[in-house]
ZAMARGU-4260 file (C-alpha; in steps of 0.2 Angstrom, whole numbers, plus 5000, padded with zeros to 4 digits):
<rodrens>
0) 5209/4914/4659 | 5208/4907/4676 | 5192/4912/4686 | 5188/4913/4705 | 5171/4908/4709
5) 5164/4912/4727 | 5148/4901/4732 | 5139/4908/4748 | 5126/4899/4757 | 5116/4906/4772
10) 5117/4894/4787 | 5100/4887/4792 | 5093/4903/4784 | 5074/4902/4790 | 5079/4898/4807
15) 5093/4912/4808 | 5080/4924/4803 | 5068/4917/4817 | 5081/4919/4830 | 5083/4937/4825
20) 5064/4940/4829 | 5065/4930/4844 | 5082/4927/4853 | 5075/4915/4865 | 5075/4902/4851
25) 5094/4902/4851 | 5102/4886/4856 | 5086/4877/4857 | 5080/4863/4845 | 5066/4870/4834
30) 5061/4869/4816 | 5052/4881/4804 | 5038/4871/4794 | 5020/4865/4795 | 5010/4858/4809
35) 5013/4839/4812 | 4995/4835/4812 | 4992/4844/4796 | 5005/4835/4783 | 5019/4848/4789
40) 5036/4847/4782 | 5052/4854/4790 | 5057/4868/4779 | 5073/4872/4790 | 5079/4866/4807
45) 5092/4873/4819 | 5109/4865/4823 | 5103/4860/4840 | 5089/4850/4832 | 5100/4843/4819
50) 5109/4833/4834 | 5093/4823/4836 | 5093/4819/4817 | 5080/4831/4812 | 5084/4837/4793
55) 5075/4848/4780 | 5061/4839/4770 | 5057/4827/4784 | 5039/4826/4789 | 5036/4836/4805
60) 5028/4822/4814 | 5044/4812/4812 | 5054/4826/4818 | 5045/4827/4834 | 5047/4808/4836
65) 5065/4810/4835 | 5065/4826/4846 | 5050/4827/4857 | 5056/4845/4864 | 5056/4851/4847
70) 5049/4868/4845 | 5038/4870/4828 | 5039/4888/4821 | 5026/4892/4807 | 5036/4900/4792
75) 5035/4918/4787 | 5040/4919/4769 | 5039/4938/4767 | 5051/4940/4781 | 5064/4928/4773
80) 5062/4936/4757 | 5066/4953/4764 | 5081/4947/4772 | 5087/4937/4757 | 5085/4953/4748
85) 5096/4962/4760 | 5110/4949/4757 | 5109/4949/4739 | 5111/4968/4738 | 5126/4967/4749
90) 5133/4955/4737 | 5129/4965/4721 | 5139/4979/4729 | 5154/4968/4729 | 5153/4964/4712
95) 5139/4964/4698 | 5142/4946/4693 | 5131/4938/4705 | 5119/4923/4701 | 5106/4920/4714
100) 5102/4901/4713 | 5089/4901/4728 | 5083/4912/4742 | 5099/4908/4753 | 5111/4904/4740
105) 5122/4913/4727 | 5137/4912/4715 | 5149/4927/4713 | 5163/4928/4699 | 5176/4938/4710
110) 5190/4935/4696 | 5193/4953/4694 | 5194/4959/4711 | 5211/4964/4718 | 5210/4957/4736
115) 5214/4940/4740 | 5199/4928/4738 | 5200/4923/4757 | 5200/4942/4763 | 5186/4945/4752
120) 5176/4930/4760 | 5180/4934/4777 | 5174/4953/4774 | 5158/4946/4767 | 5156/4934/4782
125) 5159/4947/4795 | 5148/4960/4787 | 5132/4949/4786 | 5135/4943/4803 | 5138/4960/4811
130) 5124/4970/4800 | 5111/4958/4795 | 5115/4946/4809 | 5115/4930/4798 | 5127/4917/4798
135) 5134/4910/4781 | 5146/4897/4774 | 5158/4901/4758 | 5167/4890/4747 | 5180/4897/4735
140) 5187/4888/4719 | 5190/4891/4700 | 5173/4885/4695 | 5155/4884/4701 | 5155/4865/4703
145) 5170/4864/4716 | 5165/4880/4724 | 5148/4874/4729 | 5156/4857/4735 | 5168/4867/4745
150) 5154/4876/4754 | 5147/4858/4759 | 5163/4852/4765 | 5166/4867/4776 | 5147/4865/4783
155) 5150/4846/4786 | 5167/4849/4796 | 5158/4860/4809 | 5152/4852/4826 | 5141/4858/4840
160) 5125/4868/4841 | 5130/4884/4831 | 5131/4888/4813 | 5147/4883/4805 | 5153/4898/4797
165) 5163/4887/4785 | 5176/4893/4774 | 5184/4882/4761 | 5196/4887/4747 | 5202/4876/4733
170) 5216/4884/4724 | 5218/4882/4705 | 5225/4865/4700 | 5220/4856/4716 | 5202/4854/4710
175) 5204/4835/4707 | 5214/4831/4723 | 5202/4840/4733 | 5186/4830/4727 | 5195/4813/4726
180) 5191/4807/4744 | 5174/4814/4744 | 5158/4802/4743 | 5150/4800/4726 | 5134/4808/4732
185) 5143/4825/4735 | 5145/4826/4715 | 5131/4835/4706 | 5121/4823/4696 | 5123/4808/4708
190) 5107/4805/4716 | 5102/4790/4727 | 5099/4778/4713 | 5115/4783/4704 | 5124/4781/4720
195) 5118/4764/4724 | 5123/4758/4706 | 5141/4765/4708 | 5142/4757/4725 | 5138/4741/4716
200) 5152/4743/4704 | 5163/4746/4719 | 5164/4765/4715 | 5162/4775/4732 | 5172/4791/4731
205) 5173/4805/4718 | 5191/4799/4715 | 5185/4781/4710 | 5174/4789/4697 | 5188/4799/4690
210) 5199/4782/4689 | 5185/4775/4677 | 5187/4775/4659 | 5175/4789/4652 | 5168/4777/4640
215) 5163/4764/4652 | 5153/4777/4662 | 5144/4783/4647 | 5140/4765/4642 | 5133/4762/4660
220) 5125/4779/4663 | 5123/4788/4646 | 5127/4807/4645 | 5126/4808/4664 | 5141/4797/4664
225) 5150/4809/4653 | 5145/4823/4665 | 5152/4812/4680 | 5169/4810/4672 | 5171/4828/4669
230) 5164/4833/4685 | 5175/4819/4695 | 5190/4829/4689 | 5184/4846/4695 | 5180/4852/4676
235) 5166/4865/4675 | 5166/4879/4663 | 5148/4886/4666 | 5149/4904/4669 | 5140/4915/4682
240) 5122/4919/4674 | 5117/4936/4681 | 5099/4936/4675 | 5088/4921/4670 | 5073/4921/4659
245) 5057/4918/4668 | 5047/4905/4658 | 5032/4904/4670 | 5024/4910/4686 | 5014/4899/4696
250) 5007/4896/4715 | 5000/4880/4722 | 4994/4875/4740 | 4993/4856/4747 | 4978/4856/4760
255) 4981/4850/4777 | 4965/4840/4774 | 4957/4836/4758 | 4944/4849/4753 | 4928/4845/4745
260) 4918/4861/4747 | 4916/4869/4730 | 4916/4886/4737 | 4932/4884/4746 | 4941/4878/4732
265) 4935/4892/4721 | 4940/4905/4734 | 4957/4896/4736 | 4960/4896/4716 | 4955/4916/4716
270) 4967/4919/4730 | 4981/4909/4720 | 4977/4918/4704 | 4979/4935/4714 | 4997/4930/4719
275) 5001/4924/4703 | 4995/4940/4695 | 5005/4952/4708 | 5020/4942/4705 | 5018/4945/4686
280) 5015/4963/4689 | 5031/4965/4699 | 5041/4958/4686 | 5033/4968/4673 | 5027/4952/4663
285) 5012/4946/4656 | 5007/4928/4650 | 4995/4921/4636 | 4993/4903/4644 | 4984/4899/4661
290) 4986/4882/4669 | 4978/4873/4682 | 4986/4859/4693 | 4975/4848/4703 | 4980/4832/4713
295) 4967/4820/4721 | 4969/4811/4737 | 4977/4796/4728 | 4991/4807/4722 | 4985/4806/4704
300) 4989/4824/4697 | 4981/4832/4682 | 4986/4848/4673 | 4976/4857/4660 | 4978/4874/4651
305) 4970/4887/4640 | 4978/4900/4629 | 4970/4916/4630 | 4967/4928/4614 | 4980/4941/4620
310) 4993/4942/4635 | 4987/4946/4654 | 4993/4950/4670 | 4976/4954/4678 | 4970/4944/4693
315) 4952/4942/4688 | 4956/4936/4669 | 4969/4923/4677 | 4955/4918/4689 | 4941/4916/4677
320) 4952/4905/4666 | 4958/4894/4680 | 4939/4891/4687 | 4934/4887/4670 | 4947/4874/4669
325) 4942/4867/4686 | 4924/4865/4682 | 4928/4855/4667 | 4939/4842/4676 | 4931/4841/4693
330) 4915/4835/4699 | 4905/4844/4711 | 4911/4838/4730 | 4926/4828/4724 | 4939/4828/4735
335) 4956/4838/4732 | 4973/4836/4740 | 4982/4850/4730 | 4977/4864/4719 | 4988/4877/4708
340) 4988/4890/4695 | 5001/4896/4684 | 5004/4908/4668 | 5016/4904/4655 | 5021/4911/4638
345) 5028/4926/4646 | 5032/4943/4639 | 5031/4961/4642 | 5013/4967/4645 | 5005/4977/4631
350) 5000/4995/4635 | 4988/4998/4621 | 4974/5008/4630 | 4963/5009/4613 | 4963/4989/4613
355) 4957/4988/4630 | 4944/5001/4632 | 4941/5013/4647 | 4934/4999/4657 | 4950/4989/4656
360) 4959/5003/4660 | 4949/5007/4675 | 4951/4989/4681 | 4970/4991/4679 | 4972/5007/4689
365) 4961/4997/4702 | 4973/4983/4702 | 4988/4995/4704 | 4980/5002/4720 | 4976/4985/4728
370) 4995/4980/4724 | 5001/4996/4733 | 4990/4992/4748 | 4996/4974/4749 | 5014/4979/4748
375) 5012/4991/4762 | 5001/4983/4775 | 5002/4964/4769 | 4992/4951/4759 | 4976/4951/4770
380) 4975/4971/4770 | 4961/4971/4757 | 4954/4957/4746 | 4940/4958/4732 | 4923/4953/4736
385) 4915/4937/4729
</rodrens>
C-alpha cells in the first residue's frame, strides 16, 4: 500500500525561539551556544550568520573569527523544550502517527488523510508560523528516507537572510529520479570517509551509486553497501514509530576549564544525579544500573557502573552510587574535563511500601514535592543541603 510521509524540520530552531523572546535579533548575525573562551560550540546560528560561513557544531571562537560582529546568545533549553512541545502537540492533532526524532524534527504518516499532501503541508507551515511564530521546512515523499532528503533540498534552495520555509514534494514513482543528481553525502549512511572513498571510485552523485552493481558495493562497503544500493534507488520501508523504548537516561557536563577541586566535582555529580532522577520520575521509570562517565584533560574517557539490589528513581541513591564510583577511579585533586552520570536497566518503579519502610516513603514524598517546586519555579528554586 502506498504511503505518504511528511518530514518537518524547524528552521534554525533555537535562533527562532530566541528571536521571539528578543525581536531585536531578527536579521542580525547571531549564534546560540557557549562562550568562545570556555570551549563553547555553536548550537544554532541565524541565517544572517550563515552567510559568513558560521555553522552548527563549530567552535564559537572560530565562528567569531569568521564573523567578528557575531552576537553570542547563551542557550535556554527549557525554553526550547517548551516550544518543541507546542509544535509536537500541533502535529499530533493532525495525526496520531507522529515520530519525533529530535527536539526540532519529526516524521508524520499522513497516508490516511483525505486532503492533498501539499495542502496539509502549507496548512502546517502557516499554523506554526502564525500561532507559534516559528518557521519550518517540509518534505513529502512515499518514505522516510526521501522525505527527509526532500526537506534538505528545500532548505538548500533558499537564499538570503531569512528562513527558507522550504516545501518539496516527491510523487510516488519519482524517488530515484529525484535523488539521482544529488551529491552522495546527502544519502543516509554516507559520511565523510565513505564519501571520500566513493569519490576515489568516480562516484559523486546518488545516481552514480544507483548505477553500480549492488554486489560490488557490498564487496567494497559491506552491509553499508547493500543499504546504499537500496537507498540510492529511493527504497525505504521503515514505518513511522510513534513510541520508542527508553533504554537509559543520562546527564553530563563538559567544564569550561578542567576541574581539580574535589568538592566542586562532587557537587556537580550530585546535581547531575538530581536531573537524571527527575527525568526518570517524569517518565515513570526506574533503573537498576548507575553508570559514571569521566574524561581526563588528555581526552581519555572512562566509564564505570554498579548494579543496585533493586530499581531506583531517587536522587540520593543515584548520587551515592555515582560518588562511590568516582572515588574508586579518580585520585584526589586529579583534573577532570567532563563528568556524567546515567541510569540504565529501566522499568516501571516498584510501589511496594512494605519493602521500603516509612523512612523511604517519607523520602519519596519529599522528592515529589521538590519536583513540583522545580517544575513551577525552575531548577534553582530549591536544592538539597550538602
